[in-house]
C-alpha positions, -999 to 999 in steps of 0.1 A, spaced: -474 97 300 -482 62 292 -478 71 257 -444 87 263 -433 55 280 -446 35 252 -429 57 226 -396 55 246 -399 17 248 -406 15 211 -376 38 203 -354 17 225 -366 -15 209 -359 0 174 -324 11 185 -316 -23 199 -328 -40 166 -307 -16 145 -277 -22 167 -283 -60 165 -286 -58 127 -253 -38 126 -235 -63 148 -249 -92 128 -242 -77 94 -207 -64 102 -189 -98 105 -207 -112 75 -200 -82 54 -164 -82 64 -160 -118 55 -177 -112 21 -154 -83 14 -123 -103 24 -134 -132 1 -140 -108 -28 -106 -91 -23 -89 -125 -22 -106 -136 -53 -99 -104 -72 -63 -100 -62 -41 -131 -59 -10 -126 -38 20 -116 -59 50 -139 -57 83 -125 -46 112 -126 -69 127 -155 -50 95 -175 -52 93 -168 -89 129 -178 -94 124 -210 -74 92 -219 -95 111 -213 -127 140 -234 -116 117 -262 -106 100 -261 -140 133 -259 -158 146 -290 -139 114 -309 -149 119 -299 -185 155 -308 -185 148 -342 -170 121 -349 -196 145 -339 -224 172 -361 -211 148 -391 -208 136 -384 -244 172 -382 -257 182 -414 -238 151 -432 -253 160 -420 -287 196 -432 -284 185 -466 -271 160 -469 -300 187 -460 -325 211 -486 -310 184 -513 -310 175 -505 -346 212 -507 -356 215 -541 -338 184 -554 -355 196 -542 -389 229 -559 -384 213 -591 -372 189 -591 -402 218 -586 -426 238 -614 -409 208 -637 -410 202 -630 -447 238 -634 -456 240 -668 -437 209 -679 -456 223 -670 -490 257 -686 -482 239 -717 -469 221 -720 -503 253 -713 -523 275 -739 -505 260 -770 -521 267 -755 -555 303 -748 -545 306 -784 -532 294 -797 -566 319 -775 -583 347 -788 -561 338 -824 -567 336 -818 -605 370 -801 -606 386 -829 -585 371 -857 -607 375 -842 -642 388 -866 -669 423 -859 -681 412 -851 -717 387 -825 -704 413 -809 -681 435 -800 -711 408 -779 -727 411 -741 -722 374 -738 -713 380 -759 -682 404 -732 -669 374 -709 -672 355 -731 -648 384 -728 -623 381 -690 -627 344 -692 -618 352 -712 -587 379 -686 -576 354 -658 -582 328 -675 -560 355 -679 -533 363 -642 -535 326 -634 -531 325 -655 -499 356 -638 -486 340 -604 -494 310 -612 -472 333 -625 -444 324 -661 -449 354 -682 -441 361 -718 -444 364 -736 -411 398 -753 -407 394 -790 -402 423 -815 -411 449 -815 -384 427 -795 -360 415 -808 -327 379 -819 -331 355 -791 -319 318 -801 -318 309 -764 -323 324 -763 -358 329 -799 -368 304 -827 -373 321 -861 -369 309 -888 -393 331 -915 -378 364 -922 -361 393 -940 -378 427 -952 -368 456 -929 -377 493 -931 -375 497 -894 -385 473 -877 -360 467 -881 -323 434 -892 -309 407 -865 -311 423 -847 -341 405 -844 -375 420 -867 -400 399 -861 -431 373 -836 -443 344 -849 -463 326 -816 -467 340 -781 -459 324 -760 -432 319 -723 -432 312 -695 -407 305 -658 -408 320 -641 -378 313 -664 -348 282 -680 -364 285 -713 -381 268 -715 -415 275 -752 -419 298 -774 -398 326 -793 -415 318 -830 -420 350 -848 -407 366 -881 -397 383 -881 -363 414 -901 -352 406 -928 -326 
């Protein structure tokens, strides 16, 4: 009998251990199976969610494209401005170097002796001067008006003042050297005398 009691006790202990093992293993196994299922099968998005995701991505792409196009347009405008500025600066530099030669031509033509003025080759020199003036006009270099104009320190450089019966005070009376500008940029101011 003692043996039967012992056997029953042993069986009961074994049954309890098996039951405990089952209870302990069941939540762990269930969790492992859930994790495996979740890892294996991602949740499928609904059509509305897919549409919303696609629209969000399309909006990002559109914004990126618009920024890139704006940057390109700004770069193109900047390049055009820089090109125009470089052209204007180069033109001003060339005209600035050409003006002293034209001044010498003007003085030579004004002070030519009478016997030389009668020669036909002298008329050719006048033609050269006219051609140079046409070239200046072609690159939009214009002579700054001086005599009879109100003195403007932006385009005139006063050498001195002088009394004048013909002009009011502050008006240019004589021009010693012509001034030129290209557009709104002064290549060389006109050297002038101003009425007192």
